[in-house]
C-alpha positions as CSV (number, residue, x, y, z in Angstrom):
1,M,118.8,68.2,-47.5
2,R,119.0,70.6,-44.6
3,K,121.3,69.6,-41.8
4,E,120.1,69.1,-38.2
5,I,123.1,69.8,-35.9
6,Q,123.3,68.8,-32.3
7,K,123.2,71.6,-29.8
8,D,126.5,72.6,-28.1
9,Q,128.5,70.4,-30.5
10,S,130.9,71.4,-33.3
11,Y,130.0,70.3,-36.8
12,L,132.1,69.7,-39.9
13,F,130.5,71.0,-43.1
14,E,131.7,69.5,-46.4
15,W,130.8,70.5,-50.0
16,S,131.9,69.3,-53.4
17,F,131.0,71.1,-56.6
18,F,131.1,69.8,-60.2
19,D,131.4,71.2,-63.7
20,K,129.9,68.6,-66.2
21,N,130.6,65.8,-63.7
22,I,134.2,66.9,-63.1
23,Q,134.9,68.0,-59.6
24,E,136.0,71.6,-59.3
25,V,139.0,72.6,-57.2
26,P,138.4,76.1,-55.9
27,A,141.3,78.4,-55.4
28,S,139.9,80.0,-52.3
29,G,136.7,80.3,-50.2
30,T,135.0,81.9,-47.2
31,I,132.0,81.2,-45.1
32,S,129.6,83.4,-43.2
33,V,127.0,82.0,-40.7
34,Y,123.8,83.9,-39.5
35,N,121.1,83.1,-37.0
36,N,117.5,83.3,-38.2
37,S,117.4,87.0,-37.2
38,G,120.1,87.8,-39.7
39,T,122.8,88.4,-37.0
40,A,126.2,87.3,-38.2
41,L,127.8,84.6,-36.0
42,V,130.7,84.0,-38.4
43,S,131.9,86.6,-40.9
44,A,133.9,85.6,-44.0
45,A,135.9,83.0,-42.3
46,A,138.4,81.1,-44.5
47,V,137.4,77.5,-45.4
48,S,139.9,74.7,-46.1
49,I,140.1,73.1,-49.5
50,E,141.3,69.6,-50.0
51,T,143.5,68.7,-53.0
52,D,140.5,66.9,-54.6
53,G,138.4,70.1,-54.3
54,V,136.3,69.2,-51.2
55,I,135.5,72.4,-49.2
56,K,135.5,72.0,-45.4
57,Y,134.6,74.2,-42.5
58,L,134.4,73.2,-38.8
59,L,131.6,75.2,-37.1
60,D,132.6,75.7,-33.5
61,A,130.3,74.6,-30.7
62,T,130.1,78.2,-29.4
63,Y,127.8,78.9,-32.3
64,T,125.4,76.0,-31.7
65,T,124.3,76.9,-28.1
66,T,120.7,77.9,-29.0
67,L,118.0,75.6,-30.2
68,D,116.5,77.2,-33.3
69,Y,115.6,76.7,-37.0
70,N,116.8,78.3,-40.2
71,Y,120.4,79.3,-39.4
72,K,121.9,80.5,-42.7
73,I,125.2,79.7,-44.4
74,E,126.6,81.9,-47.1
75,L,129.5,80.0,-48.8
76,T,131.7,81.9,-51.2
77,Y,134.3,80.1,-53.4
78,R,136.3,81.0,-56.5
79,V,137.0,78.8,-59.5
80,G,139.1,80.5,-62.2
81,D,137.6,83.9,-62.8
82,I,134.2,83.1,-61.4
83,T,133.0,83.6,-57.8
84,H,130.2,81.4,-56.7
85,R,127.9,82.1,-53.7
86,P,125.5,79.3,-52.7
87,F,123.3,79.5,-49.6
88,Y,122.2,76.8,-47.1
89,L,120.0,76.5,-44.1
90,F,120.5,74.3,-41.0
91,D,118.8,73.7,-37.7
92,V,120.2,73.3,-34.2
93,V,118.4,70.5,-32.4
94,N,118.8,68.3,-29.3
95,T,118.9,64.8,-30.9
96,P,119.8,64.7,-34.6
97,L,118.7,61.4,-36.1
98,Q,121.6,59.4,-37.7
99,N,121.4,57.1,-40.7
100,T,122.9,53.7,-39.7
101,V,121.7,51.5,-42.6
102,R,124.4,49.6,-44.4
103,D,124.7,47.1,-47.3
104,E,123.9,44.1,-45.1
105,D,120.5,45.6,-44.4
106,L,119.7,45.8,-48.1
107,F,120.7,42.1,-48.6
108,Q,118.0,41.0,-46.3
109,F,115.4,42.1,-48.8
110,A,117.4,41.6,-52.0
111,P,120.1,38.9,-51.4
112,D,121.2,38.7,-55.0
113,L,122.7,42.2,-54.7
114,R,125.4,40.7,-52.5
115,D,126.8,38.6,-55.4
116,K,127.5,39.5,-59.0
117,V,124.9,42.2,-59.5
118,Q,126.4,45.6,-60.3
119,T,130.0,44.3,-60.5
120,N,132.8,45.7,-62.7
121,M,135.7,43.8,-64.2
122,V,139.1,45.7,-64.1
123,E,142.7,44.7,-64.6
124,T,145.5,45.5,-62.2
125,T,148.0,47.9,-63.8
126,S,150.8,47.8,-61.1
127,T,152.0,45.4,-58.5
128,G,150.2,45.8,-55.2
129,T,150.7,44.1,-51.8
130,T,149.1,41.2,-50.0
131,T,146.3,43.5,-49.0
132,T,146.1,46.0,-51.9
133,F,145.6,46.0,-55.6
134,I,146.2,48.8,-58.1
135,S,144.2,49.6,-61.3
136,T,144.0,52.9,-63.2
137,E,140.7,51.6,-64.5
138,L,139.1,52.0,-61.1
139,R,139.0,55.8,-61.1
140,A,137.1,56.0,-64.4
141,L,134.2,54.1,-62.7
142,N,133.8,57.1,-60.4
143,L,132.7,55.0,-57.5
144,D,133.7,54.7,-53.8
145,F,134.5,51.0,-53.4
146,K,135.0,50.9,-49.6
147,G,132.4,48.5,-48.1
148,G,132.1,46.5,-51.3
149,N,133.8,43.2,-52.2
150,C,136.2,41.8,-54.8
151,E,137.1,38.6,-56.5
152,I,140.8,38.5,-57.6
153,L,141.4,36.0,-60.4
154,I,144.9,34.8,-59.5
155,T,144.9,32.0,-62.1
156,D,142.3,30.1,-64.1
157,T,141.7,27.9,-61.0
158,T,142.6,30.2,-58.1
159,K,140.4,33.1,-56.9
160,H,140.7,35.2,-53.8
161,Y,137.5,36.7,-52.3
162,A,137.8,39.7,-50.0
163,E,136.0,42.8,-48.7
164,I,137.1,46.2,-49.8
165,T,138.2,48.1,-46.6
166,G,139.7,51.2,-48.2
167,W,139.8,53.1,-51.4
168,E,142.4,55.8,-52.4
169,S,141.2,57.3,-55.7
170,D,144.4,59.4,-56.2
171,A,146.5,56.3,-56.0
172,N,144.1,54.0,-57.9
173,R,144.5,51.7,-54.9
174,A,142.0,49.4,-53.1
175,T,142.7,47.8,-49.8
176,F,141.1,44.5,-49.0
177,Q,140.8,41.8,-46.2
178,P,141.5,39.0,-45.7
179,A,145.0,39.2,-47.2
180,Y,146.3,37.0,-50.0
181,T,149.4,34.9,-49.6
182,S,151.5,37.0,-51.9
183,A,151.5,40.5,-53.5
184,V,148.8,41.0,-56.1
185,A,150.6,41.2,-59.4
186,S,150.0,43.5,-62.3
187,G,147.9,42.2,-65.2
188,L,145.3,40.2,-63.1
189,K,141.6,40.5,-63.6
190,V,139.5,41.7,-60.6
191,R,135.7,41.6,-60.4
192,I,134.7,44.3,-58.0
193,R,131.4,45.5,-56.5
194,A,131.2,49.0,-55.0
195,S,129.3,49.5,-51.8
196,F,125.7,50.6,-52.1
197,Q,126.3,53.3,-49.5
198,R,125.8,56.1,-52.0
199,F,122.2,54.8,-52.6
200,I,121.6,54.5,-48.9
201,D,122.9,58.0,-48.3
202,D,120.8,59.5,-51.1
203,A,117.7,57.7,-49.8
204,W,118.2,59.2,-46.4
205,E,119.3,62.7,-47.4
206,R,117.1,63.3,-50.4
207,F,113.9,61.4,-49.7
208,V,113.4,60.1,-46.1
209,K,114.5,63.2,-44.3
210,R,112.5,65.4,-46.7
211,D,109.3,63.3,-46.4
212,I,109.5,63.3,-42.6
213,R,110.3,67.0,-42.3
214,N,107.4,67.8,-44.6
215,K,105.1,66.3,-42.0
216,V,106.6,67.1,-38.6
217,G,109.1,69.9,-39.2
218,I,112.3,68.3,-38.0
219,V,113.5,64.7,-38.0
220,A,115.3,65.0,-34.7
221,G,112.1,64.8,-32.6
222,Y,112.0,61.0,-33.2
223,I,115.2,60.6,-31.1
224,D,115.4,56.8,-31.7
225,T,118.1,56.2,-34.4
226,T,116.4,53.1,-35.7
227,V,113.0,54.6,-36.4
228,A,113.7,55.4,-40.1
229,D,115.8,52.3,-40.9
230,N,113.1,50.5,-43.0
231,L,112.3,53.7,-44.8
232,V,115.9,54.1,-45.8
233,I,116.2,50.5,-46.8
234,F,113.1,50.4,-49.0
235,K,113.9,53.8,-50.7
236,A,117.6,52.8,-51.3
237,L,116.4,49.5,-52.9
238,E,113.9,51.4,-55.0
239,L,116.7,53.7,-56.3
240,I,119.0,50.7,-57.1
241,C,116.3,48.8,-58.9
242,F,115.1,51.8,-60.8
243,G,118.6,52.5,-62.0
244,K,119.0,49.0,-63.4
245,M,115.6,49.0,-65.2
246,E,115.9,48.5,-68.9
247,E,112.3,48.4,-69.9
248,E,108.9,48.7,-68.3
249,G,107.8,45.4,-66.7
250,D,111.2,43.8,-66.5
251,K,112.5,42.3,-63.2
252,W,114.0,45.5,-62.0
253,S,111.0,47.6,-62.9
254,L,108.7,45.3,-60.9
255,R,111.2,45.4,-58.0
256,A,111.3,49.2,-58.0
257,T,107.5,49.3,-57.9
258,K,107.5,46.8,-55.0
259,F,110.0,48.7,-52.9
260,D,108.2,52.0,-53.6
261,D,105.0,50.5,-52.4
262,K,106.8,49.2,-49.3
263,Y,108.3,52.6,-48.6
264,K,104.9,54.3,-48.8
265,D,103.3,51.6,-46.6
266,E,106.1,52.0,-44.1
267,M,105.6,55.8,-44.0
268,T,101.9,55.4,-43.2
269,K,102.8,53.0,-40.4
270,L,105.3,55.4,-38.8
271,S,103.8,56.1,-35.4
272,A,106.8,56.4,-33.0
273,P,106.9,58.7,-30.0
274,Y,107.9,62.3,-30.9
275,D,109.6,65.0,-28.8
276,R,107.1,67.8,-29.3
277,D,108.5,70.2,-26.8
278,E,112.1,69.6,-28.1
279,D,113.6,69.0,-24.6
280,G,115.5,65.9,-25.8
281,N,113.3,63.5,-24.0
282,I,110.0,61.5,-24.6
283,D,107.6,62.0,-21.7
284,D,104.5,60.0,-21.0
285,G,102.2,62.4,-22.8
286,E,104.4,62.4,-25.9
287,N,104.6,58.6,-25.9
288,K,100.8,58.4,-25.8
289,D,100.0,61.2,-28.2
290,R,102.1,60.2,-31.2
291,P,102.0,61.8,-34.7
292,H,100.9,59.3,-37.4
293,Y,100.9,59.5,-41.1
294,K,97.8,59.0,-43.2
295,S,96.9,59.9,-46.8
296,A,94.9,62.9,-45.5
297,G,97.9,64.3,-43.6
298,I,99.4,64.0,-40.2
299,V,97.6,64.2,-36.8
300,I,99.6,66.0,-34.2
């Protein structure tokens, strides 16, 4: 989804590209940035490429001094003998809205997700420490476990419960808290649940931002960071439940439908003050004359 970048601030762009679900590692890359008149602000500047293939570029604040829409990025990167050239748009705004929803917000509406739903069982393959365990089986799951939790089966009668505070995929190592009394040995079973953050981020980036922008142009006009929280929660829960559905009418199918209905209902109720003149503030007139969502469209 198109980025909304804060005026007079630098912004770190990041991209990852895949070939049949395998992340590509480009050999080189450049970026050019244009305003909506086609004037080049940045011309073929080199990007940085991480060892895992993530492309990064820090856009300096000197290029975000003007509030405007439809700035254009031309990214060029090379993998093997092939040069790729994707394009992106972004807007410069006063008050970009941030997604602050986390796992705990989802558990309020679906508490069983906290426990053993969507867990994986792995075996440690090397000795870790009192706050880390290592398993080569983790990488194959292709998940980011930070923010999730684990249950380390020390013996048949001893289990250690902890929160995953870090995940290093290159080292197959997860960090957890609280610490165990001794180093986690090789050959132990670990039940682990990844964070639901990827569903939360997808809900925000691919659905909520799109649906709001389709109505009011930019999300930033709402200013209040919490205004879209329920929308993100219900859409993330719908995505999670839909992904677990095995047949029409099962528990997860019914839940997906319920959260979809709650998302649509929440969208029609969205009637928060909106910064129409884009000055970064809500004045009395804007507070009184709020956009509202109905099936017939939006009144502004």
